C-alpha positions in Angstrom: -91.7 76.7 108.7 -92.3 73.3 110.4 -89.4 71.3 112.0 -89.4 67.8 113.3 -86.8 65.2 114.4 -86.4 62.0 112.4 -83.8 59.4 113.5 -82.2 62.0 115.6 -81.8 64.6 112.8 -83.7 67.9 112.8 -85.6 68.2 109.5 -87.8 70.8 107.7 -89.3 71.4 104.2 -88.4 73.9 101.5 -90.9 76.0 99.6 -91.6 73.1 97.3 -92.2 70.7 100.1 -88.9 68.9 99.8 -87.6 67.4 103.1 -84.3 68.9 104.1 -81.7 68.3 106.9 -81.6 71.2 109.3 -77.8 70.9 109.5 -77.3 72.6 106.1 -80.3 75.0 106.0 -79.2 78.6 105.4 -75.5 77.8 104.8 -73.7 79.4 101.9 -71.6 77.5 99.4 -69.3 78.9 96.7 -68.9 76.4 93.8 -66.4 77.0 90.9 -66.9 75.2 87.6 -70.6 75.3 88.4 -71.8 75.7 84.8 -71.8 71.9 84.1 -70.9 68.4 85.3 -70.0 67.9 88.9 -70.2 71.6 89.8 -73.7 71.9 88.4 -74.9 68.7 90.1 -73.4 69.7 93.4 -75.0 73.1 93.3 -78.5 71.6 92.6 -78.0 69.0 95.3 -76.9 71.4 98.0 -79.6 73.9 97.1 -82.2 71.2 97.5 -81.0 71.0 101.1 -81.5 74.7 101.8 -77.9 75.8 101.0 -77.6 79.2 99.3 -75.3 78.5 96.4 -72.9 80.9 94.6 -72.3 79.7 91.0 -69.0 80.6 89.5 -67.7 79.8 86.0 -66.9 81.6 82.7 -70.1 80.6 80.8 -72.6 83.1 82.0 -75.5 81.6 80.0 -74.9 78.2 81.5 -74.7 79.7 85.0 -78.0 81.5 84.5 -79.6 78.2 83.4 -78.4 76.4 86.6 -79.7 79.4 88.7 -83.2 79.2 87.1 -83.3 75.4 87.8 -82.4 75.9 91.4 -84.9 78.7 91.9 -87.7 76.7 90.2 -87.1 74.1 92.8 -87.4 76.5 95.7 -83.7 77.2 96.2 -81.5 80.3 96.2 -78.6 81.0 93.9 -76.2 83.8 92.9 -74.2 83.9 89.6 -70.7 85.4 89.6 -68.9 85.0 86.3 -65.3 83.9 87.3 -62.2 82.8 85.6 -60.3 80.9 88.3 -56.9 81.6 86.6 -57.5 85.3 87.5 -56.7 85.9 91.1 -58.6 89.2 91.1 -61.7 87.5 89.8 -61.5 84.8 92.5 -61.2 87.5 95.2 -64.2 89.3 93.7 -66.1 86.1 93.8 -65.6 85.8 97.6 -66.3 89.5 98.1 -69.6 89.4 96.3 -70.6 86.3 98.2 -70.1 88.1 101.5 -71.8 91.3 100.2 -74.8 89.3 99.2 -75.1 86.7 102.0 -72.9 88.1 104.8 -70.9 84.9 105.0 -69.8 81.7 103.3 -69.6 78.2 104.8 -68.3 76.0 102.0 -65.9 76.6 99.2 -65.9 73.9 96.5 -62.8 74.3 94.3 -64.2 72.3 91.5 -63.1 74.0 88.3 -60.7 71.9 86.3 -59.6 70.9 82.8 -58.2 67.7 81.4 -56.5 68.1 78.0 -54.6 64.8 78.1 -51.8 64.1 75.7 -48.7 62.0 75.4 -45.6 64.0 76.6 -43.8 63.3 73.3 -46.3 65.7 71.6 -44.9 68.6 73.5 -48.2 70.4 74.0 -46.7 72.9 76.4 -49.5 75.5 76.1 -51.9 72.9 77.3 -49.6 71.9 80.1 -49.4 75.5 81.3 -53.2 76.0 81.1 -53.8 72.8 83.1 -51.4 74.0 85.8 -53.1 77.4 85.8 -56.6 76.0 86.2 -56.1 72.9 88.3 -53.5 74.2 90.7 -53.4 78.0 90.7 -57.2 78.1 90.6 -57.4 76.0 93.8 -54.7 78.1 95.5 -56.5 81.4 94.6 -59.7 80.1 96.1 -57.9 79.1 99.3 -56.1 82.4 99.5 -59.4 84.4 99.1 -61.5 82.4 101.5 -59.2 81.3 104.3 -58.8 84.6 106.1 -62.5 84.9 106.3 -63.0 81.3 107.5 -60.3 81.8 110.2 -62.0 85.0 111.3 -65.5 83.5 111.6 -64.0 80.3 113.1 -65.9 78.0 110.7 -65.7 76.9 107.1 -65.3 73.9 104.9 -62.9 73.8 101.9 -63.5 71.1 99.4 -60.9 70.6 96.7 -61.4 68.5 93.5 -58.6 66.0 92.9 -59.0 62.7 91.1 -58.1 59.1 91.1 -55.4 60.6 88.9 -54.1 62.2 92.1 -53.3 58.7 93.5 -52.4 56.7 90.4 -50.4 57.6 87.3 -51.5 56.8 83.8 -49.7 57.1 80.4 -50.7 60.2 78.6 -51.9 61.9 81.8 -48.6 63.1 83.2 -49.4 66.8 83.6 -53.0 66.2 84.6 -51.7 63.6 87.2 -49.2 66.1 88.4 -51.8 68.7 89.1 -54.1 66.3 90.9 -51.3 65.0 93.0 -50.6 68.6 93.9 -54.2 69.3 94.9 -54.2 66.2 97.1 -50.9 67.3 98.8 -52.1 70.9 99.2 -55.3 69.6 100.8 -53.6 67.3 103.2 -51.1 69.9 104.3 -53.9 72.5 104.7 -56.0 70.1 106.7 -53.1 69.4 109.1 -52.4 73.2 109.5 -56.1 73.8 110.4 -56.6 70.8 112.6 -56.2 73.0 115.7 -58.5 75.8 114.4 -62.0 75.5 115.7 -64.7 74.8 113.1 -62.5 74.5 110.0 -62.5 71.4 107.7 -60.7 70.4 104.5 -61.9 67.6 102.2 -60.4 66.3 98.9 -62.7 64.5 96.4 -61.1 62.0 94.1 -63.5 60.7 91.4 -62.7 58.0 88.9 -64.2 58.2 85.4 -67.3 60.5 85.4 -69.5 61.5 82.5 -68.6 65.2 82.2 -67.3 67.6 79.5 -63.6 67.1 80.6 -62.8 64.6 77.8 -63.8 67.2 75.2 -60.6 69.1 76.0 -58.5 66.3 74.6 -56.9 67.5 71.3 -54.2 64.9 70.9 -55.7 62.6 68.3 -53.6 59.6 69.2 -54.6 59.9 72.8 -58.2 60.3 71.9 -58.2 56.8 70.5 -56.6 55.5 73.7 -59.3 57.2 75.7 -62.1 55.8 73.6 -60.7 52.2 74.2 -60.6 52.9 77.9 -64.1 54.3 78.0 -65.5 51.3 76.3 -64.4 49.1 79.2 -66.6 50.5 81.9 -69.8 52.4 82.8 -68.9 55.9 83.8 -70.2 57.5 87.0 -72.7 60.4 86.7 -72.1 63.8 88.2 -74.9 63.2 90.7 -72.8 60.3 92.2 -70.1 62.8 93.1 -72.6 65.4 94.3 -73.9 62.8 96.8 -70.4 62.3 98.1 -69.9 66.0 98.6 -73.3 66.2 100.3 -72.1 63.5 102.7 -68.9 65.3 103.5 -70.6 68.7 104.2 -73.5 67.3 106.2 -71.5 65.7 108.9 -71.4 66.9 112.5 -69.0 69.6 113.5 -66.7 67.1 115.2 -66.3 65.1 111.9 -63.9 65.9 109.1 -64.1 63.7 106.0 -60.5 63.9 104.8 -60.8 62.1 101.5 -63.4 60.5 99.3 -62.3 58.2 96.5 -65.3 57.3 94.3 -64.8 54.8 91.4 -66.9 53.1 88.8 -67.4 49.5 89.9 -65.5 48.2 86.9 -62.6 50.6 87.0 -59.9 48.5 88.5 -57.0 51.0 88.5 
């Protein structure tokens, strides 16, 4: 393998000849919600930089498809079917990562759902599921990985929040609540770990992105509201968020990117 320095950064090439930053080469990233959207895009992006990616989601066929793409481009991936609402499955995800690769360097708590509805509809089952996936899923990931990161004195936890974790919108009350929670959890965790060598916490806050999330909206009245909103702007693509995550994880050890808010140009609020 050939290495060289370009603008002060050590670089190399993967098996397909793609130029990579040496800073990420050989690291291991666990990505939940990796079967589509931002999770899939991030897995492909990090794998292209020499990161070994562990793909976690419930849809095994979709995970295998992402794995084949990564391997066809010279990367390395492992599929671990995981329901993030099951604490035991999240713990197994981390265990299998360490069994396969001997370590993990990045946990991207990306899995989430967005079944938006007006509160007056009383869709309590959806509220509970949103809390289970968006909050408990993040907490289970932190609980499973943090002792290992503390032991190895290195590790980067990335939690997926949203612009909805900063700003409240009608019809988004429960979703907003979960994303505010993720932002608060991330900030507190970062403060707790500030004195720990080698540990970082980043929260990602996208605006409108073209993903499968809106497919979870079952409230017909809110669907019309969302359609009107969507017609006013050009949504971001998952790759746009993947680039933000790549930026956060590729910084020098002394740098912790605390928050990244990424919005479509026309999305004013």
